[in-house]
C-alpha positions as CSV (number, residue, x, y, z in Angstrom):
1,M,6.8,190.9,-22.7
2,S,6.7,191.3,-19.1
3,E,3.1,193.0,-19.4
4,Q,1.9,190.0,-21.5
5,N,3.5,187.5,-19.2
6,K,1.5,189.5,-16.5
7,E,-1.6,188.8,-18.4
8,V,-1.1,185.4,-18.7
9,V,-0.2,184.8,-15.1
10,L,-3.2,186.6,-14.0
11,K,-5.4,185.0,-16.4
12,F,-4.4,181.6,-15.2
13,I,-4.7,182.4,-11.5
14,R,-8.7,183.5,-12.2
15,A,-8.8,180.3,-14.4
16,F,-7.5,178.1,-11.5
17,S,-9.6,179.8,-8.6
18,D,-12.7,179.5,-10.6
19,G,-12.1,175.8,-11.5
20,D,-12.1,176.8,-15.2
21,A,-9.6,174.1,-16.8
22,E,-10.3,175.0,-20.0
23,T,-9.1,178.7,-19.9
24,A,-6.1,177.5,-17.8
25,K,-4.9,175.1,-20.5
26,T,-4.6,178.4,-22.6
27,C,-2.3,179.6,-20.2
28,L,0.1,176.4,-20.0
29,A,2.7,174.7,-22.3
30,P,2.2,171.1,-22.7
31,D,5.0,170.5,-20.3
32,A,4.4,172.6,-17.4
33,L,5.1,171.9,-14.0
34,T,4.1,173.5,-10.8
35,V,5.9,172.8,-7.5
36,A,4.1,173.3,-4.2
37,K,7.1,174.2,-1.9
38,G,6.9,173.0,2.0
39,F,6.4,169.3,3.5
40,G,2.9,169.1,3.6
41,K,0.8,166.5,2.0
42,L,0.0,168.5,-0.8
43,S,3.5,169.7,-1.6
44,G,5.2,168.6,-4.4
45,P,5.6,168.6,-8.2
46,R,2.5,168.6,-10.7
47,P,2.9,168.0,-14.3
48,Y,0.4,169.6,-16.9
49,E,-2.3,166.7,-16.4
50,I,-2.4,167.2,-12.7
51,I,-2.7,171.1,-12.8
52,V,-5.6,170.9,-15.2
53,A,-7.1,168.0,-13.3
54,T,-6.8,169.8,-10.0
55,T,-8.2,172.9,-11.6
56,A,-11.4,171.2,-12.9
57,A,-11.7,169.7,-9.1
58,F,-11.7,173.2,-7.6
59,K,-14.9,173.8,-9.4
60,E,-16.4,170.9,-7.3
61,L,-14.3,171.7,-3.9
62,I,-14.8,175.6,-4.3
63,P,-17.9,176.1,-6.1
64,T,-17.8,180.2,-5.5
65,G,-14.2,180.2,-6.4
66,L,-11.2,180.9,-4.6
67,G,-11.7,185.0,-4.5
68,P,-7.8,186.0,-5.0
69,T,-7.1,189.2,-4.1
70,F,-4.4,190.6,-5.5
71,H,-1.5,192.5,-3.5
72,T,1.8,192.4,-5.8
73,V,2.4,191.3,-9.4
74,T,6.1,191.9,-10.4
75,A,7.3,191.0,-13.6
76,E,11.2,190.9,-15.0
77,G,11.8,189.1,-18.5
78,D,9.9,185.6,-18.4
79,R,9.5,185.6,-14.5
80,V,6.4,186.9,-12.9
81,A,5.6,186.7,-9.1
82,V,2.1,187.2,-7.6
83,E,1.2,187.6,-3.9
84,F,-2.6,187.1,-3.3
85,E,-4.9,186.0,-0.9
86,G,-7.7,183.5,-1.3
87,N,-11.1,183.8,0.7
88,A,-13.3,181.1,-0.2
89,T,-16.0,178.6,1.3
90,L,-15.6,175.0,0.5
91,V,-18.2,172.7,-0.8
92,N,-18.6,171.4,2.7
93,G,-19.1,174.8,4.3
94,Q,-15.7,175.4,5.9
95,S,-13.6,178.7,5.4
96,Y,-10.6,178.4,3.1
97,C,-8.5,181.8,3.5
98,N,-4.9,181.2,2.5
99,Q,-2.1,183.2,1.5
100,Y,0.2,182.7,-1.6
101,C,3.2,183.6,-3.5
102,M,3.7,182.6,-6.8
103,V,6.8,182.7,-9.2
104,F,5.9,181.7,-12.7
105,T,8.3,181.2,-15.3
106,L,7.2,181.5,-19.0
107,E,8.2,180.4,-22.4
108,G,6.8,181.7,-25.4
109,G,4.0,183.3,-23.5
110,K,3.0,180.2,-21.6
111,I,3.5,179.3,-18.2
112,K,6.4,176.7,-18.1
113,H,7.0,176.3,-14.2
114,V,5.7,177.7,-11.0
115,N,6.8,177.5,-7.6
116,E,4.0,178.0,-5.1
117,Y,4.5,179.3,-1.4
118,Y,1.3,179.1,0.8
119,C,0.5,177.4,4.2
120,T,0.4,173.7,3.6
121,I,-0.8,172.9,6.8
122,L,-4.2,174.7,6.0
123,A,-4.5,173.0,2.8
124,D,-3.6,169.3,4.1
125,D,-6.3,170.5,6.5
126,R,-9.1,171.8,4.7
127,I,-8.4,170.7,1.0
128,G,-6.6,167.4,1.3
129,P,-9.8,165.5,2.5
130,L,-11.9,166.9,-0.3
131,L,-9.4,166.1,-2.9
132,A,-9.4,162.5,-1.2
133,D,-13.0,162.5,-1.6
134,V,-13.3,163.3,-5.2
135,E,-10.3,160.6,-5.7
136,E,-12.3,158.0,-4.1
137,Q,-15.6,158.5,-5.8
138,R,-13.6,158.6,-9.3
139,K,-12.3,155.3,-8.6
140,Q,-15.7,153.8,-7.2
141,T,-17.4,155.0,-10.5
142,S,-14.8,153.8,-12.8
143,V,-15.0,150.0,-11.4
């Protein structure tokens, strides 16, 4: 089961990195929850709907993808831990290179919970304003 769980997790990370919400959905349990650890503006819990919406938004924010380089993938039972780095160029031309450690818990072959560890300062500085712009544009078009 551990090898199958690794495959699901890597498929999810690649889909998330590419902004492929449809593929990401196939990896998630309907009640999946990610928790970005830390104290930044982008820290905190995200339920399934927000995970999928954020994945879709990444297609706009990082058109060339996050470009993950995997360093370690460790699995034991229903838990998978992945260390990787992203190396991307944002839609505004800024570089976005962050380091990640994500600890996944799976149930029935689907991702149920994720603890995400990354530099929240960098994410707040580079990704935060872009997400705010996307949200503002959505508000304006729904009025």
